[in-house]
C-alpha positions, 0 to 999 in steps of 0.5 A, a space after each residue: 542548649 543552643 546550637 548555631 550553624 552558619 546559614 551558608 553551611 546549612 544551605 550547602 548541606 541541604 543542597 548536597 543532601 537533596 540535589 537529586 530532588 532539586 534537579 528533578 523538580 526545578 532544573 530538568 523541567 526548566 531545561 526541557 521547557 527551554 529546549 521546547 521553546 527553542 525548538 531544540 527537540 526538532 533539531 535533535 530528532 532530525 539529527 538522530 534520524 540522520 544518524 540512524 539513517 532513517 530520515 
């Protein structure tokens, strides 16, 4: 028995079934790395402090 599956369909199915793992291992760390590189964390922390009335 021989089964043929289109490569694009196989890749799409893989990503749809495993998007959480892909996000956790690739996307989220990349976003954090870029945010740290651009000092977004400092700005966000300052805004949070101002919003809470702490700083």
